[in-house]
C-alpha positions, 0 to 999 in steps of 0.5 A: 658287661662292666658294672663299674659306676653302677651304685649298689643299693644299700639297706637305706635304699631298700627301706625307702622302697618299702616306705614308698610302696603304694600298697600296705606292707607288713613284715611278719615273723615265723610266730605271726608277730608284726615286726615292721610295717610301712606308712600305708599300712598305718593309714589303712588299719588306723593303728599307731606304729607302737600299737602294731609293732610286736602285736600278732597279725591276727589283730588285723583279722576279724574275730570270727576268722582268727582261729582259721587264720592261725591254722592257715598261717601254721600250714603256710609256715611249714611250706612257705612259698610266694603267693601273688595277689588275685588268687580268688580268695575272699579275705576281710581285714579289720581296722582299728575302729572295728570296721572290715573291708575286703583285701587281696594279700600277697605273701613272700617268704624271705630271710632278712638280715637277721637270718630268721625267716619272715614273710613280707605281706602286701595288702591291697584294699579292693573295696572300689574294685568289688563295688565296680564288680557289684555295679557291673552285675547290677547293670547287667540285671537292670538291662535284662529287666528293662528288656523284659519291661520293654517286651511286655509293654510292646506286646501288651500295649503297642502290638495290641493297638496295631492289631486293633488298627489292622482290624479297624482298617479291614472293617473300614474297607468293607463298610459301605455306609458312609456315616459308619465309615466316618466313625471308623476313620475317627476311631482309627485316628484316635488309636493312632494318636494314642499309640504315638503318645505311648511311643513318646512316653516310652522314649522319654522313659529310656532317655528323657530329651527334656534332660538335655534341652530343658534341664532336670526339673522339666524332665522330672515334671514330664515324668511325673505327668506320665506316671499320673496318666499311666498309673493314676499316681500323683507326685507332688513336686516342689523344686528350689530353682536356686539350686546349683548347676549339675553336670550332665552325668550328675543330673542323669544320676539324680533323675534315675534315682528319683525315677527309681524311688518313685517307681518303688513307691508306686509298686510297693508303698500301697498309696496313690501319691508321693512327694518329691522335693529338690533343693540346694545345700551348699555345693550339693543338690538334694532330692527327697522322695517321701511317701506315707505308705507301708514302709519296710524293714531296713534296720540300718538305713546306710547298709547295703541293700540285700536281696529284694532291695536291688533298686535301693542298691542301684540308687546308692551305686548311682549316687556313689559314682558321681560322688554322692550319697543315699540315705533311706529312712523307713519302717513297717507302717511308717512310710519311706523317705529316700534322700539323695545328695550329689555334688554340683559342678566345681564342688571341691569336696564331694563327701557328705561328712559336713553340713546338714542335709 
């Protein structure tokens, strides 16, 4: 096949490809010194070109991992080979501001125009991917916990009620006294009524119909009534009816966040009441759940919750999915406040960097 008329790529063309890559790219020499990098690398790590060019690549590695990284780099230099992304390596990179983030890195050894050996490093921030993987695990765990809860509720409440109804119906059939039969029928009717109420309560817990038909406020108030009836726990609600509109996904996320926070207070706070407020702040809707209970140890309120705090982690993930944020304030003996903010429909900036909330 003739190549006549086909242009040959120049060094400038390759440089343009390098600069336009959607991933961060660095060229590192055999001594581990950064010789070139593209704009995406500058944006990712936060250093200036003058600061990064000529510096050791270990500058981009957390201090605790630098010695190990140097050893790996030395071993790689002895037998360089292409290493694609997705090799199952848990790697962390370091930004100029001191924060770390998870990355995938591909390595491609190459001899450039100088004839010296270099390694082309392609770096991809996988924070979002890891968040989604963590959320997937949490969703599986939450679904399994919900199945267990439903199983216990069906067994302890509804199955026992049906067994009691069966016994009452059997006794009614054998009862000859008309007055006693009337009392038995009344008891059966009461049992059926209580069972129907319990089923409706369970349905509302799974997917509150008020959320679709009457909105977030009505759904929350209905949920708070059920809580008082079942647990004897009082939720004092204060809603600002002037708050902006939420789309269906954001409204459900905020409902679940409030539901989880109140459930945590019932289970762990050792009090019998909490306060929930709902208000607007610009293009955000803010829900605050506060109790005066025992609190717990949370040194960094914005840090990801660890084991035993899956509920908090789930609330943060729900808020993040709709562009919102969760802040938790708590201390042993000092009560707990959970503040959730999610953007309204049409909000152009869902970040919470500005404004007081």
